N, C-alpha and C positions, 0 to 999 in steps of 0.2 A: 502493501499498499504505500501509495504516495504520499509525502507530509507536507501538509499546506503552510502556506506562510502564518494563518492565524495559527496551525497547533505550534509552531515555532516560535511567535511569539508568546503565546499563553508560556512556556514552557522555560523561555529564558527570564521573563516576569516570575514565574514562581519559583525559579530555583535563585535568583536575586533577592528576592526578599525571603525565603524559607531555609536557604541553604548556603546564604551569604551573595555568593556571586557565580554566575553562569560564564563557562570559557566553553571553546570548541569541542574540547574531551569529553566535556561532561554532559553538552548537548547530544553527543554522538553515543555516548553511552546511553544517555535516556531515552532514545529511539532505536537503539541496536542498530547503528549504522558507523559507515569506516569515518573514521575523523577527515578523511578529505571530504567525503559527499557533506558531513557537516560543516564545511568549511566554503563550501562554493555557496551552500543556501546562507549564511549569514553573509557571504560577501554578496548575494543579492539582496538580504533586509539591510547593509548598508547603500546598496545602489539606490533599492527604492525610497531612502531615509528613515527606517525603523529601527536601525543597531548602529553604534559606533563601539569602537573599542578604547579601552583606558588600559591601558599593559597589556597582560592578556586574557584581560576579563571581557564577557559584552555585556553592552547596558542600552538599553531601549531611548530611542528621543522622545520627544513629549508625542508624536504620531504614533510611534510604535507600546508606547505605554498605553497611550490611550485603546490603540486598537487592541491591544491586550487585555483589557478591564471590559472592553464592549464584549470580548468572548467570553473572557469569567461570567460576567454576569448572565450572558445568554444562558450557557450552561447550568447554571443555579437555576436560574427561570426555569427551562427545561423540565430538572429533577423536578422540581415542584409540581408542574402542569404532570408530569409521566404517575407522580406518586397520589397526586392531592386529586386528580382531574379523572384521572384515569384506573386509578388505582393500584399503578404497578409495584412491586415491593420495593422497599428501599435498597436492598443490596442488589437489585438488576437493575437502576435506572443510568448507571453509570457510563454504561456503553452507550446506550441508544441516545440519552442526553449529548454524548461527543458528537452524534450526526447531527440532533439537532443544533447546536448552536451554530453551526455553519450556514444555515438556511435561514435560520429565524430571523425577519425584518429589523429593523431598527422600528418602524414603527408600532410591530407585534410586543417588542421585548419592550 
């Protein structure tokens, strides 16, 4: 499965806030991909204005952080919808919410 820009932004955001700092190696490990593949994706994030490097660390720009927060919010809203409205058990909603978070419009969120 190809990882989307939003998934990378979400992973970098979470690593920077939960594990102190994101690195290319930590992102590669998180997604189970090669260092080179992660480096290429991060290079694209930088080119598109979503990320920057600070020494060996990856930090998100304001645009990258905003997009990451939007994805995380949509994921959480999706989990609530799946459990409270559709009645799915909490331990089964994470994977489904991962799918919803990328297609949920800002208007619906």
